[in-house]
N, C-alpha and C positions, 0 to 999 in steps of 0.2 A: 208670321214671318215668312219669308220669301227664300228660297235657296235654290242653287243649280247643282244636280246631279248629274254626274259622267256615268256610263257604262261603257267597258270595252271588253273584248274578249273574242275568240274564235268563235265565228258563226254557228250557230245550231238551233234548231225547232224550240220554242218556248222562251227565250229571253224575254221578248216583251211581257208575256204573262206573268211570267217569275216577278218582275219588275213591278209592275204595274199591281200585281195581287198583293206584293208586301207593302206598296203604297196604301191599298186599300184599307190594308188590316191596320194601320199605324193613323188612319183617317188624312192622310196626305193628298191633298188634290193636285192632280197635274194639269198646270196650266197651258203648256207648249211643249212639243217634244220634235225632236229633230233627231231622225237616226239613217245611217248609210252603212253599204258594205264597201269596204277597200280591200279588195281581193277576198281573201275567206275572213276578215278581221272585222268584227261588227263593231260599229262605235254608236250610242246614243247620248243624246243631250237633252235632258229633262228642267223645265222651268216648273219647281212645285211649289205649294203654300200649305203650311201648317200653323195649329194653334199651338206656340211654345207653351202656355199652360197645361196642355194635354200630352206633349212629347216633344223632348229636346232634341237639338242634332246630335248629341252623341248616341243617344237610344237610337234614332234611326241608323245611323251608321254602323251601329253593330249588327242590328237586324239585316241591311244590306250586305254588310261583310259575311253575316251566314248565307244569304242569297248567293251572292258571288262566289263562296266557296262551293256550295252545293252545285252551281251552275258552271263555275270556271270562268269566273267573270272577275275583274276589278270595276268596284262600284265605290266613288265617292262623293261626298255631298259635301257643300259649301254655300255658307251665307251669301246670299246676294250682296250683303254691304260690301263684302271684299273686293267684288267685281264692279261695284259702282264706284268705291275708291279708288280702284287702280283706275278707272277713265277720268275721274276728277282730277289725279296728279298727272 
């Protein structure tokens, strides 16, 4: 399954490391990543892939919520199908 993950929060050292480590622990492959700073605000969008038979999107969101709480970030993951459907309409 493909999904889009967004990460936002106040910039600090270790954000990319924390998110990518959590992805690796869940066997999530990062296909593409875009990140930028807007003043002191960090934003990152990741296009990720994972095997739904190994881990479901709810489990991923729970893990990323833990990372977000620890790193003071907001991390969301949504199925790519949602974005595909929005572009068809």
